[in-house]
C-alpha positions in Angstrom: -0.1 -0.4 -0.1 1.3 3.0 -0.9 0.9 6.1 1.4 1.1 9.7 0.9 4.8 10.5 2.1 6.1 13.4 0.1 8.3 15.6 2.4 8.8 18.1 -0.2 5.1 18.7 -0.7 4.6 18.8 2.8 7.3 22.1 2.8 5.7 23.5 -0.1 2.6 23.2 1.3 3.9 25.0 4.7 5.5 27.8 2.5 2.2 28.4 0.8 0.9 28.9 4.1 3.3 31.5 5.1 2.3 33.9 2.0 0.0 36.5 2.6 -3.6 35.9 1.9 -7.1 37.1 3.3 -8.4 35.4 6.5 -10.6 33.6 5.1 -7.9 31.8 2.7 -5.8 31.3 6.0 -8.3 29.5 7.7 -9.2 27.1 5.0 -5.5 26.3 4.3 -5.0 25.3 8.3 -7.8 23.1 7.9 -6.5 21.5 4.5 -3.0 21.0 6.3 -4.4 19.3 9.3 -6.2 16.9 7.0 -3.2 16.0 5.2 -1.4 15.2 8.0 -4.3 13.0 9.1 -4.5 11.3 5.7 -0.7 10.6 5.8 -1.1 8.7 9.4 -4.2 6.7 7.8 -2.5 5.7 4.8 1.0 5.3 5.7 2.8 2.0 4.4 2.7 0.0 7.7 6.1 -1.7 6.5 7.5 1.9 6.4 5.6 4.1 8.9 6.1 7.8 8.6 8.9 9.0 10.6 7.6 10.2 14.2 10.4 13.2 14.2 9.3 14.1 10.9 5.6 14.5 11.8 6.4 16.6 14.6 8.7 18.8 12.8 5.7 19.1 10.4 3.4 19.9 13.5 5.8 22.3 14.8 6.0 24.1 11.5 2.1 24.2 11.1 1.9 25.2 15.0 4.4 28.4 14.0 2.6 29.5 11.0 -0.4 29.8 12.8 1.1 32.1 15.7 2.5 34.1 12.8 -0.5 34.6 11.4 -2.4 35.4 14.8 0.7 37.9 15.3 0.0 39.3 12.2 -3.6 40.1 12.6 -2.9 41.6 16.0 -0.3 44.0 14.7 -2.7 44.9 11.9 -5.1 45.7 14.7 -2.7 47.9 16.2 -2.0 49.7 13.0 -5.5 50.5 12.3 -5.7 51.9 15.9 -2.7 54.0 15.2 -4.0 55.2 12.0 -7.2 56.2 13.8 -5.3 58.0 16.3 -3.6 59.7 13.9 -6.3 60.7 12.0 -7.7 62.5 15.4 -4.4 64.3 15.7 -4.7 65.5 12.3 -8.1 67.2 13.1 -7.3 68.7 16.1 -4.5 70.5 14.5 -6.5 72.2 11.8 -7.4 75.9 12.5 -4.4 76.0 15.4 -1.2 77.9 15.1 2.1 76.2 15.1 5.8 77.8 14.8 7.8 76.5 12.3 11.2 77.9 10.5 10.6 80.7 8.2 10.5 84.3 7.4 7.2 85.4 6.1 3.7 85.0 7.5 0.0 85.7 6.8 -1.1 88.6 8.4 -5.0 89.1 9.2 -6.7 92.2 10.4 -7.2 92.1 14.0 -4.4 90.0 14.5 -0.7 90.0 14.9 2.7 88.1 13.6 4.4 86.2 16.4 7.7 84.1 16.7 11.2 84.1 17.8 14.6 84.8 16.3 17.6 82.7 17.5 20.6 85.2 18.8 23.7 83.6 18.6 25.8 86.0 20.9 24.8 89.2 22.9 23.9 92.4 20.8 22.8 95.9 21.7 21.6 96.5 17.9 18.8 94.4 16.8 16.7 95.3 14.2 13.5 94.0 12.9 12.1 94.9 9.1 8.7 94.0 7.6 8.3 94.2 3.8 5.1 93.1 1.9 5.2 90.4 -1.1 6.6 93.2 -3.7 9.5 93.9 -0.7 8.4 97.2 -0.2 9.1 98.3 3.4 6.5 98.3 5.6 8.2 98.8 9.1 11.0 98.7 10.9 11.3 98.1 14.6 14.3 98.3 16.7 14.1 95.5 19.2 15.6 95.9 23.1 19.5 94.7 23.8 19.3 91.0 24.3 21.8 87.7 25.8 22.3 85.1 23.6 19.1 83.0 22.9 15.8 83.3 21.6 14.5 86.7 21.4 10.4 87.0 21.1 9.1 88.7 17.9 6.0 90.6 17.5 4.4 92.7 14.8 0.7 94.1 15.1 0.7 95.2 11.5 0.9 98.7 11.4 3.1 100.4 9.2 5.7 103.3 9.3 3.1 105.7 9.6 1.0 103.7 12.0 -1.5 102.6 10.1 -3.0 99.2 9.9 -1.8 97.3 6.6 -4.2 94.9 4.6 -4.1 90.9 4.9 -1.4 89.6 3.1 1.7 87.6 3.4 4.8 89.9 4.8 8.3 89.0 5.2 10.0 89.2 8.9 13.6 89.8 8.7 15.5 90.1 12.1 19.4 91.5 11.9 21.6 91.9 14.6 25.3 93.2 15.4 27.7 90.6 15.7 31.3 91.1 15.6 31.1 94.2 14.3 28.8 93.5 11.0 25.0 93.2 10.9 24.0 89.3 10.6 20.7 87.6 9.6 19.1 85.7 12.2 17.1 82.4 12.2 13.7 83.0 12.6 10.6 81.0 13.2 7.3 82.3 12.9 3.6 81.3 14.0 1.3 80.5 11.3 -2.1 79.0 11.0 -2.7 75.3 9.9 -4.9 75.0 6.9 -5.3 71.5 6.5 -3.5 68.4 7.3 -2.9 65.1 4.9 -2.1 61.9 6.2 0.1 59.5 3.6 1.6 56.1 3.9 2.4 54.7 7.1 0.3 57.8 9.1 3.1 60.4 8.2 1.5 63.9 8.7 2.1 66.7 6.1 0.9 70.1 7.4 -0.4 73.0 5.1 0.8 75.9 6.6 -0.6 79.3 5.5 2.2 81.6 4.0 4.6 78.4 3.9 3.1 75.7 2.3 3.3 71.9 3.1 5.6 70.7 5.8 5.9 67.2 7.5 4.9 67.6 11.3 8.5 66.9 12.5 9.4 70.6 11.5 6.8 72.2 13.7 9.0 73.0 16.8 5.6 74.3 19.0 2.0 74.5 18.4 -0.1 76.8 20.0 
């Protein structure tokens, strides 16, 4: 009596179980695998019985595959919950202000432009210049003497004549006396988040007013 005793077929079947499939197919394959093993035992040649160690090896492989399948399902569930959490965070950011490295911001009537400049060393000569989109001078403000560190910035939307300017994108430039010359300082300004895009893997991209698309990692502060 010739039994079902092909080790290569068994291994191929196990490999097939390890390929990504839908849950229904996985369950069906596992059932078929158990049926195959039972058939091997029922139809084995009495004069040449299946080696017990080989049978246990196949059973161990099946158990391992089943464990991996369950683990994958658990990881998938965690990933789905993480994506939902990311979506909630993204929704909460829309309409909020974030601080990012930039030198321009959207001014709206009744509001103000805020942020900070990074001063490498103390200085007694610090100036903030505001220009419009065409480069025309709007305002020039002398800032107080400061030691090294972050300098707070604030512009209330008034021009050189003390008049309020219309809504628009304005550039903020801060220079400080450093070593006998005026040096441009790195600035971070607060801007409104208009929308958020969630990409592959849950990565969030913010659409920031007057700045454009930025990854969440580039935000230094959320207001």
